[in-house]
A tleap script that builds the chain and sets N, CA, C and O, in Angstrom:
source leaprc.protein.ff14SB
mol = sequence {
  NMET PHE GLN GLU GLU HIE LEU THR LYS GLN
  PHE ILE ASP GLU LEU MET LYS ILE TRP GLU
  GLU ILE GLN PRO MET THR GLN ASP GLU ARG
  ASP ARG LEU GLU LEU ASP GLU LEU LEU ASN
  TYR ASP LYS GLU THR LEU GLU GLN PHE LYS
  GLU LEU SER LYS TYR GLY GLU TYR ASN VAL
  LYS PHE LEU LEU LEU LEU ALA LYS LEU LEU
  MET LEU GLN GLU LYS THR ASN TYR PRO GLU
  GLY GLN LEU PHE GLN THR LEU LEU ARG LYS
  LEU LYS GLU GLY GLU ASP ILE PHE SER ILE
  LEU GLN THR ALA THR LEU ARG ARG LEU CARG
}
set mol.1.N position { -79.714 54.161 65.643 }
set mol.1.CA position { -80.708 53.107 65.509 }
set mol.1.C position { -82.116 53.694 65.570 }
set mol.1.O position { -83.090 52.942 65.582 }
set mol.2.N position { -82.241 54.974 65.606 }
set mol.2.CA position { -83.539 55.583 65.827 }
set mol.2.C position { -84.471 55.535 64.623 }
set mol.2.O position { -85.675 55.350 64.798 }
set mol.3.N position { -83.950 55.697 63.398 }
set mol.3.CA position { -84.825 55.754 62.238 }
set mol.3.C position { -85.430 54.402 61.878 }
set mol.3.O position { -86.622 54.324 61.580 }
set mol.4.N position { -84.657 53.371 61.900 }
set mol.4.CA position { -85.098 52.037 61.467 }
set mol.4.C position { -84.654 51.000 62.504 }
set mol.4.O position { -83.849 50.118 62.204 }
set mol.5.N position { -85.177 51.113 63.704 }
set mol.5.CA position { -84.702 50.267 64.799 }
set mol.5.C position { -84.857 48.779 64.507 }
set mol.5.O position { -83.924 48.007 64.725 }
set mol.6.N position { -86.019 48.372 64.019 }
set mol.6.CA position { -86.243 46.941 63.758 }
set mol.6.C position { -85.292 46.419 62.680 }
set mol.6.O position { -84.702 45.350 62.832 }
set mol.7.N position { -85.148 47.173 61.598 }
set mol.7.CA position { -84.264 46.762 60.507 }
set mol.7.C position { -82.806 46.768 60.962 }
set mol.7.O position { -82.021 45.909 60.562 }
set mol.8.N position { -82.452 47.735 61.794 }
set mol.8.CA position { -81.083 47.798 62.324 }
set mol.8.C position { -80.790 46.567 63.170 }
set mol.8.O position { -79.707 45.990 63.068 }
set mol.9.N position { -81.730 46.163 63.992 }
set mol.9.CA position { -81.530 44.963 64.814 }
set mol.9.C position { -81.420 43.712 63.945 }
set mol.9.O position { -80.670 42.790 64.267 }
set mol.10.N position { -82.168 43.684 62.845 }
set mol.10.CA position { -82.041 42.562 61.916 }
set mol.10.C position { -80.653 42.562 61.274 }
set mol.10.O position { -80.059 41.505 61.067 }
set mol.11.N position { -80.147 43.745 60.963 }
set mol.11.CA position { -78.807 43.867 60.388 }
set mol.11.C position { -77.754 43.368 61.385 }
set mol.11.O position { -76.816 42.669 61.004 }
set mol.12.N position { -77.913 43.724 62.635 }
set mol.12.CA position { -76.990 43.244 63.667 }
set mol.12.C position { -77.088 41.727 63.790 }
set mol.12.O position { -76.075 41.053 63.975 }
set mol.13.N position { -78.297 41.188 63.689 }
set mol.13.CA position { -78.469 39.724 63.695 }
set mol.13.C position { -77.709 39.088 62.529 }
set mol.13.O position { -77.085 38.038 62.683 }
set mol.14.N position { -77.769 39.733 61.366 }
set mol.14.CA position { -77.041 39.231 60.194 }
set mol.14.C position { -75.539 39.233 60.465 }
set mol.14.O position { -74.840 38.280 60.121 }
set mol.15.N position { -75.044 40.305 61.081 }
set mol.15.CA position { -73.624 40.371 61.425 }
set mol.15.C position { -73.256 39.284 62.436 }
set mol.15.O position { -72.179 38.692 62.351 }
set mol.16.N position { -74.146 39.024 63.387 }
set mol.16.CA position { -73.889 37.973 64.375 }
set mol.16.C position { -73.864 36.595 63.707 }
set mol.16.O position { -73.097 35.718 64.103 }
set mol.17.N position { -74.706 36.418 62.698 }
set mol.17.CA position { -74.717 35.160 61.940 }
set mol.17.C position { -73.391 34.992 61.186 }
set mol.17.O position { -72.816 33.904 61.166 }
set mol.18.N position { -72.922 36.057 60.579 }
set mol.18.CA position { -71.637 36.022 59.881 }
set mol.18.C position { -70.530 35.691 60.869 }
set mol.18.O position { -69.625 34.917 60.557 }
set mol.19.N position { -70.599 36.274 62.059 }
set mol.19.CA position { -69.593 36.016 63.105 }
set mol.19.C position { -69.515 34.520 63.405 }
set mol.19.O position { -68.423 33.964 63.527 }
set mol.20.N position { -70.655 33.880 63.522 }
set mol.20.CA position { -70.692 32.446 63.835 }
set mol.20.C position { -70.108 31.604 62.705 }
set mol.20.O position { -69.513 30.556 62.957 }
set mol.21.N position { -70.271 32.052 61.468 }
set mol.21.CA position { -69.836 31.269 60.313 }
set mol.21.C position { -68.381 31.503 59.936 }
set mol.21.O position { -67.752 30.631 59.337 }
set mol.22.N position { -67.850 32.638 60.268 }
set mol.22.CA position { -66.508 33.005 59.805 }
set mol.22.C position { -65.450 32.179 60.528 }
set mol.22.O position { -65.572 31.893 61.719 }
set mol.23.N position { -64.424 31.806 59.797 }
set mol.23.CA position { -63.350 30.963 60.328 }
set mol.23.C position { -62.020 31.701 60.253 }
set mol.23.O position { -61.825 32.537 59.371 }
set mol.24.N position { -61.103 31.401 61.170 }
set mol.24.CA position { -59.764 32.003 61.090 }
set mol.24.C position { -59.108 31.642 59.761 }
set mol.24.O position { -59.413 30.615 59.155 }
set mol.25.N position { -58.201 32.510 59.326 }
set mol.25.CA position { -57.516 32.278 58.061 }
set mol.25.C position { -56.057 31.916 58.319 }
set mol.25.O position { -55.420 32.450 59.227 }
set mol.26.N position { -55.547 31.011 57.514 }
set mol.26.CA position { -54.125 30.683 57.571 }
set mol.26.C position { -53.358 31.726 56.760 }
set mol.26.O position { -53.953 32.499 56.008 }
set mol.27.N position { -52.053 31.742 56.917 }
set mol.27.CA position { -51.220 32.666 56.142 }
set mol.27.C position { -51.419 32.432 54.645 }
set mol.27.O position { -51.515 33.381 53.867 }
set mol.28.N position { -51.479 31.173 54.256 }
set mol.28.CA position { -51.679 30.843 52.847 }
set mol.28.C position { -53.018 31.377 52.330 }
set mol.28.O position { -53.094 31.915 51.225 }
set mol.29.N position { -54.060 31.227 53.127 }
set mol.29.CA position { -55.377 31.737 52.724 }
set mol.29.C position { -55.355 33.261 52.608 }
set mol.29.O position { -55.953 33.821 51.689 }
set mol.30.N position { -54.678 33.925 53.521 }
set mol.30.CA position { -54.577 35.389 53.447 }
set mol.30.C position { -53.816 35.816 52.199 }
set mol.30.O position { -54.178 36.798 51.551 }
set mol.31.N position { -52.766 35.083 51.865 }
set mol.31.CA position { -51.972 35.428 50.682 }
set mol.31.C position { -52.766 35.262 49.389 }
set mol.31.O position { -52.550 35.993 48.421 }
set mol.32.N position { -53.676 34.308 49.378 }
set mol.32.CA position { -54.451 34.028 48.162 }
set mol.32.C position { -55.788 34.770 48.120 }
set mol.32.O position { -56.504 34.689 47.122 }
set mol.33.N position { -56.126 35.479 49.169 }
set mol.33.CA position { -57.422 36.142 49.262 }
set mol.33.C position { -57.567 37.237 48.210 }
set mol.33.O position { -56.687 38.081 48.044 }
set mol.34.N position { -58.666 37.205 47.522 }
set mol.34.CA position { -58.974 38.210 46.513 }
set mol.34.C position { -60.034 39.159 47.068 }
set mol.34.O position { -60.937 38.742 47.793 }
set mol.35.N position { -59.916 40.415 46.725 }
set mol.35.CA position { -60.865 41.420 47.196 }
set mol.35.C position { -62.298 41.056 46.821 }
set mol.35.O position { -63.228 41.300 47.590 }
set mol.36.N position { -62.471 40.480 45.652 }
set mol.36.CA position { -63.814 40.095 45.213 }
set mol.36.C position { -64.479 39.122 46.199 }
set mol.36.O position { -65.696 39.147 46.381 }
set mol.37.N position { -63.672 38.275 46.824 }
set mol.37.CA position { -64.226 37.329 47.793 }
set mol.37.C position { -64.803 38.059 48.996 }
set mol.37.O position { -65.851 37.674 49.514 }
set mol.38.N position { -64.129 39.103 49.439 }
set mol.38.CA position { -64.627 39.877 50.578 }
set mol.38.C position { -65.837 40.722 50.218 }
set mol.38.O position { -66.729 40.930 51.042 }
set mol.39.N position { -65.863 41.201 48.997 }
set mol.39.CA position { -66.951 42.071 48.558 }
set mol.39.C position { -68.162 41.305 48.060 }
set mol.39.O position { -69.191 41.903 47.744 }
set mol.40.N position { -68.048 39.991 47.987 }
set mol.40.CA position { -69.118 39.176 47.440 }
set mol.40.C position { -70.211 38.937 48.488 }
set mol.40.O position { -70.080 38.075 49.357 }
set mol.41.N position { -71.268 39.703 48.387 }
set mol.41.CA position { -72.434 39.511 49.248 }
set mol.41.C position { -73.612 39.221 48.349 }
set mol.41.O position { -73.753 39.799 47.271 }
set mol.42.N position { -74.450 38.322 48.808 }
set mol.42.CA position { -75.593 38.012 47.971 }
set mol.42.C position { -76.497 39.238 47.875 }
set mol.42.O position { -76.664 39.993 48.833 }
set mol.43.N position { -77.064 39.407 46.709 }
set mol.43.CA position { -77.905 40.575 46.424 }
set mol.43.C position { -79.113 40.643 47.356 }
set mol.43.O position { -79.613 41.725 47.663 }
set mol.44.N position { -79.568 39.490 47.796 }
set mol.44.CA position { -80.724 39.445 48.692 }
set mol.44.C position { -80.413 40.135 50.019 }
set mol.44.O position { -81.237 40.890 50.535 }
set mol.45.N position { -79.233 39.879 50.567 }
set mol.45.CA position { -78.838 40.512 51.828 }
set mol.45.C position { -78.713 42.017 51.648 }
set mol.45.O position { -79.214 42.788 52.467 }
set mol.46.N position { -78.043 42.438 50.574 }
set mol.46.CA position { -77.887 43.868 50.320 }
set mol.46.C position { -79.238 44.544 50.110 }
set mol.46.O position { -79.468 45.652 50.596 }
set mol.47.N position { -80.122 43.879 49.392 }
set mol.47.CA position { -81.455 44.433 49.142 }
set mol.47.C position { -82.255 44.537 50.440 }
set mol.47.O position { -82.964 45.519 50.660 }
set mol.48.N position { -82.139 43.539 51.285 }
set mol.48.CA position { -82.886 43.511 52.543 }
set mol.48.C position { -82.544 44.709 53.423 }
set mol.48.O position { -83.413 45.234 54.120 }
set mol.49.N position { -81.283 45.145 53.397 }
set mol.49.CA position { -80.843 46.209 54.297 }
set mol.49.C position { -80.532 47.529 53.598 }
set mol.49.O position { -79.974 48.433 54.220 }
set mol.50.N position { -80.880 47.658 52.322 }
set mol.50.CA position { -80.515 48.869 51.575 }
set mol.50.C position { -81.132 50.126 52.178 }
set mol.50.O position { -80.564 51.210 52.041 }
set mol.51.N position { -82.263 50.008 52.831 }
set mol.51.CA position { -82.909 51.162 53.459 }
set mol.51.C position { -81.985 51.816 54.498 }
set mol.51.O position { -82.017 53.032 54.687 }
set mol.52.N position { -81.174 51.006 55.160 }
set mol.52.CA position { -80.267 51.537 56.183 }
set mol.52.C position { -79.177 52.424 55.576 }
set mol.52.O position { -78.599 53.253 56.278 }
set mol.53.N position { -78.895 52.262 54.298 }
set mol.53.CA position { -77.869 53.077 53.643 }
set mol.53.C position { -78.274 54.542 53.553 }
set mol.53.O position { -77.436 55.401 53.279 }
set mol.54.N position { -79.545 54.833 53.779 }
set mol.54.CA position { -80.023 56.219 53.762 }
set mol.54.C position { -79.630 56.980 55.033 }
set mol.54.O position { -79.723 58.207 55.076 }
set mol.55.N position { -79.199 56.268 56.044 }
set mol.55.CA position { -78.897 56.878 57.336 }
set mol.55.C position { -77.421 56.706 57.659 }
set mol.55.O position { -76.781 55.775 57.168 }
set mol.56.N position { -76.887 57.577 58.465 }
set mol.56.CA position { -75.504 57.436 58.909 }
set mol.56.C position { -74.502 57.817 57.845 }
set mol.56.O position { -74.852 58.347 56.791 }
set mol.57.N position { -73.266 57.539 58.138 }
set mol.57.CA position { -72.156 57.943 57.275 }
set mol.57.C position { -71.814 56.917 56.196 }
set mol.57.O position { -71.290 57.287 55.146 }
set mol.58.N position { -72.098 55.639 56.434 }
set mol.58.CA position { -71.625 54.574 55.556 }
set mol.58.C position { -72.776 53.725 55.051 }
set mol.58.O position { -73.775 53.528 55.742 }
set mol.59.N position { -72.618 53.224 53.824 }
set mol.59.CA position { -73.669 52.357 53.292 }
set mol.59.C position { -73.499 50.932 53.819 }
set mol.59.O position { -72.466 50.578 54.387 }
set mol.60.N position { -74.524 50.140 53.617 }
set mol.60.CA position { -74.572 48.774 54.150 }
set mol.60.C position { -73.442 47.908 53.592 }
set mol.60.O position { -72.846 47.120 54.326 }
set mol.61.N position { -73.150 48.047 52.326 }
set mol.61.CA position { -72.097 47.228 51.728 }
set mol.61.C position { -70.751 47.508 52.404 }
set mol.61.O position { -69.992 46.581 52.685 }
set mol.62.N position { -70.456 48.787 52.664 }
set mol.62.CA position { -69.216 49.140 53.345 }
set mol.62.C position { -69.206 48.581 54.770 }
set mol.62.O position { -68.193 48.045 55.220 }
set mol.63.N position { -70.321 48.704 55.470 }
set mol.63.CA position { -70.391 48.200 56.850 }
set mol.63.C position { -70.210 46.683 56.902 }
set mol.63.O position { -69.560 46.163 57.809 }
set mol.64.N position { -70.779 45.982 55.936 }
set mol.64.CA position { -70.592 44.527 55.866 }
set mol.64.C position { -69.123 44.173 55.635 }
set mol.64.O position { -68.586 43.269 56.274 }
set mol.65.N position { -68.489 44.886 54.724 }
set mol.65.CA position { -67.075 44.644 54.443 }
set mol.65.C position { -66.217 44.933 55.670 }
set mol.65.O position { -65.370 44.122 56.043 }
set mol.66.N position { -66.433 46.075 56.289 }
set mol.66.CA position { -65.659 46.444 57.474 }
set mol.66.C position { -65.847 45.426 58.597 }
set mol.66.O position { -64.881 45.000 59.229 }
set mol.67.N position { -67.091 45.045 58.834 }
set mol.67.CA position { -67.377 44.066 59.882 }
set mol.67.C position { -66.688 42.736 59.584 }
set mol.67.O position { -66.100 42.119 60.473 }
set mol.68.N position { -66.764 42.305 58.338 }
set mol.68.CA position { -66.146 41.031 57.967 }
set mol.68.C position { -64.627 41.076 58.168 }
set mol.68.O position { -64.036 40.113 58.657 }
set mol.69.N position { -64.004 42.182 57.796 }
set mol.69.CA position { -62.562 42.326 57.999 }
set mol.69.C position { -62.206 42.286 59.488 }
set mol.69.O position { -61.241 41.631 59.881 }
set mol.70.N position { -62.981 42.980 60.307 }
set mol.70.CA position { -62.719 42.974 61.753 }
set mol.70.C position { -62.931 41.582 62.343 }
set mol.70.O position { -62.172 41.153 63.212 }
set mol.71.N position { -63.953 40.882 61.878 }
set mol.71.CA position { -64.210 39.518 62.350 }
set mol.71.C position { -63.065 38.585 61.954 }
set mol.71.O position { -62.587 37.797 62.770 }
set mol.72.N position { -62.634 38.681 60.706 }
set mol.72.CA position { -61.516 37.851 60.249 }
set mol.72.C position { -60.263 38.122 61.068 }
set mol.72.O position { -59.552 37.194 61.455 }
set mol.73.N position { -59.998 39.395 61.330 }
set mol.73.CA position { -58.820 39.768 62.110 }
set mol.73.C position { -58.886 39.167 63.516 }
set mol.73.O position { -57.918 38.576 63.996 }
set mol.74.N position { -60.038 39.328 64.167 }
set mol.74.CA position { -60.151 38.809 65.535 }
set mol.74.C position { -60.105 37.284 65.562 }
set mol.74.O position { -59.402 36.704 66.389 }
set mol.75.N position { -60.839 36.633 64.676 }
set mol.75.CA position { -60.867 35.166 64.677 }
set mol.75.C position { -59.503 34.577 64.307 }
set mol.75.O position { -59.149 33.495 64.777 }
set mol.76.N position { -58.735 35.281 63.467 }
set mol.76.CA position { -57.427 34.787 63.052 }
set mol.76.C position { -56.379 35.024 64.135 }
set mol.76.O position { -55.581 34.136 64.433 }
set mol.77.N position { -56.378 36.216 64.722 }
set mol.77.CA position { -55.344 36.563 65.702 }
set mol.77.C position { -55.692 36.157 67.125 }
set mol.77.O position { -54.798 35.924 67.939 }
set mol.78.N position { -56.979 36.071 67.435 }
set mol.78.CA position { -57.439 35.697 68.776 }
set mol.78.C position { -58.608 34.729 68.639 }
set mol.78.O position { -59.756 35.112 68.862 }
set mol.79.N position { -58.331 33.484 68.276 }
set mol.79.CA position { -59.416 32.531 67.988 }
set mol.79.C position { -60.457 32.396 69.103 }
set mol.79.O position { -61.617 32.088 68.830 }
set mol.80.N position { -60.058 32.620 70.333 }
set mol.80.CA position { -61.009 32.525 71.446 }
set mol.80.C position { -61.638 33.879 71.779 }
set mol.80.O position { -62.500 33.967 72.653 }
set mol.81.N position { -61.205 34.931 71.082 }
set mol.81.CA position { -61.706 36.276 71.346 }
set mol.81.C position { -63.175 36.426 70.987 }
set mol.81.O position { -63.682 35.774 70.074 }
set mol.82.N position { -63.837 37.292 71.721 }
set mol.82.CA position { -65.256 37.542 71.468 }
set mol.82.C position { -65.596 39.024 71.558 }
set mol.82.O position { -66.756 39.383 71.760 }
set mol.83.N position { -64.599 39.883 71.410 }
set mol.83.CA position { -64.829 41.312 71.527 }
set mol.83.C position { -65.852 41.807 70.516 }
set mol.83.O position { -66.791 42.513 70.882 }
set mol.84.N position { -65.681 41.445 69.248 }
set mol.84.CA position { -66.593 41.925 68.218 }
set mol.84.C position { -68.008 41.419 68.468 }
set mol.84.O position { -68.979 42.159 68.304 }
set mol.85.N position { -68.118 40.171 68.861 }
set mol.85.CA position { -69.428 39.594 69.167 }
set mol.85.C position { -70.074 40.340 70.348 }
set mol.85.O position { -71.274 40.613 70.327 }
set mol.86.N position { -69.287 40.661 71.358 }
set mol.86.CA position { -69.792 41.400 72.512 }
set mol.86.C position { -70.261 42.793 72.100 }
set mol.86.O position { -71.296 43.268 72.567 }
set mol.87.N position { -69.500 43.443 71.226 }
set mol.87.CA position { -69.904 44.760 70.739 }
set mol.87.C position { -71.236 44.688 69.993 }
set mol.87.O position { -72.102 45.543 70.178 }
set mol.88.N position { -71.395 43.680 69.163 }
set mol.88.CA position { -72.655 43.515 68.435 }
set mol.88.C position { -73.816 43.301 69.404 }
set mol.88.O position { -74.893 43.871 69.228 }
set mol.89.N position { -73.596 42.494 70.406 }
set mol.89.CA position { -74.643 42.226 71.398 }
set mol.89.C position { -75.040 43.515 72.123 }
set mol.89.O position { -76.225 43.778 72.332 }
set mol.90.N position { -74.040 44.315 72.503 }
set mol.90.CA position { -74.320 45.578 73.195 }
set mol.90.C position { -75.059 46.557 72.284 }
set mol.90.O position { -75.955 47.272 72.733 }
set mol.91.N position { -74.686 46.588 71.019 }
set mol.91.CA position { -75.399 47.447 70.068 }
set mol.91.C position { -76.863 47.025 69.958 }
set mol.91.O position { -77.764 47.864 69.982 }
set mol.92.N position { -77.087 45.732 69.838 }
set mol.92.CA position { -78.452 45.225 69.692 }
set mol.92.C position { -79.293 45.509 70.930 }
set mol.92.O position { -80.488 45.787 70.832 }
set mol.93.N position { -78.656 45.434 72.096 }
set mol.93.CA position { -79.374 45.676 73.347 }
set mol.93.C position { -79.612 47.156 73.601 }
set mol.93.O position { -80.298 47.521 74.556 }
set mol.94.N position { -79.048 48.014 72.750 }
set mol.94.CA position { -79.261 49.445 72.899 }
set mol.94.C position { -78.414 50.095 73.961 }
set mol.94.O position { -78.786 51.135 74.503 }
set mol.95.N position { -77.269 49.493 74.270 }
set mol.95.CA position { -76.367 50.076 75.264 }
set mol.95.C position { -75.963 51.483 74.826 }
set mol.95.O position { -75.944 51.793 73.635 }
set mol.96.N position { -75.645 52.316 75.793 }
set mol.96.CA position { -75.204 53.664 75.475 }
set mol.96.C position { -73.800 53.626 74.874 }
set mol.96.O position { -73.058 52.661 75.061 }
set mol.97.N position { -73.452 54.673 74.161 }
set mol.97.CA position { -72.189 54.713 73.423 }
set mol.97.C position { -70.992 54.563 74.360 }
set mol.97.O position { -69.999 53.949 73.971 }
set mol.98.N position { -71.049 55.105 75.588 }
set mol.98.CA position { -69.928 54.964 76.514 }
set mol.98.C position { -69.681 53.501 76.859 }
set mol.98.O position { -68.533 53.057 76.884 }
set mol.99.N position { -70.727 52.761 77.121 }
set mol.99.CA position { -70.579 51.332 77.446 }
set mol.99.C position { -69.966 50.562 76.282 }
set mol.99.O position { -69.141 49.670 76.478 }
set mol.100.N position { -70.375 50.916 75.081 }
set mol.100.CA position { -69.846 50.237 73.898 }
set mol.100.C position { -68.370 50.564 73.725 }
set mol.100.O position { -67.557 49.672 73.484 }
set mol.101.N position { -68.026 51.841 73.849 }
set mol.101.CA position { -66.613 52.239 73.725 }
set mol.101.C position { -65.774 51.646 74.843 }
set mol.101.O position { -64.633 51.247 74.614 }
set mol.102.N position { -66.318 51.582 76.037 }
set mol.102.CA position { -65.590 50.985 77.159 }
set mol.102.C position { -65.287 49.511 76.875 }
set mol.102.O position { -64.190 49.035 77.167 }
set mol.103.N position { -66.235 48.805 76.319 }
set mol.103.CA position { -66.016 47.405 75.966 }
set mol.103.C position { -64.887 47.285 74.964 }
set mol.103.O position { -64.055 46.384 75.069 }
set mol.104.N position { -64.851 48.184 73.994 }
set mol.104.CA position { -63.870 48.112 72.917 }
set mol.104.C position { -62.480 48.577 73.342 }
set mol.104.O position { -61.482 48.146 72.764 }
set mol.105.N position { -62.401 49.458 74.351 }
set mol.105.CA position { -61.086 50.053 74.651 }
set mol.105.C position { -60.644 49.877 76.087 }
set mol.105.O position { -59.570 49.326 76.331 }
set mol.106.N position { -61.425 50.320 77.031 }
set mol.106.CA position { -60.988 50.369 78.418 }
set mol.106.C position { -60.801 49.002 79.039 }
set mol.106.O position { -59.959 48.836 79.921 }
set mol.107.N position { -61.560 48.034 78.602 }
set mol.107.CA position { -61.456 46.692 79.181 }
set mol.107.C position { -60.029 46.159 79.043 }
set mol.107.O position { -59.556 45.420 79.907 }
set mol.108.N position { -59.358 46.523 77.983 }
set mol.108.CA position { -58.000 46.049 77.738 }
set mol.108.C position { -57.005 46.571 78.775 }
set mol.108.O position { -55.946 45.977 78.976 }
set mol.109.N position { -57.342 47.675 79.429 }
set mol.109.CA position { -56.422 48.277 80.395 }
set mol.109.C position { -56.415 47.546 81.737 }
set mol.109.O position { -55.517 47.754 82.553 }
set mol.110.N position { -57.392 46.708 81.961 }
set mol.110.CA position { -57.485 45.982 83.245 }
set mol.110.C position { -56.498 44.867 83.331 }
set mol.110.O position { -56.447 44.163 84.340 }
savepdb mol mol.pdb
quit
């Protein structure tokens, strides 16, 4: 988050907005899901965050797709789950990597 901290936080806000809007999927919806539906992001969103694609390992479009898949998985399999949302919040707050990984993995061992 060091190169473009403000833009990165805006990107995390966008992911949090998607989290709020995304709904669990039924088996029928999963069976009918087309890849184009998952890859369909408005050009304005991609343009707004394209600068972030210059940093890190993955471009913004890939990160949006990955995040959406993880959100769909959690909302579908654990409708009351909030792990992904908690991870986003910790990222935005600038938590250290150990705290973020602990949230994602170690908490389950308790």
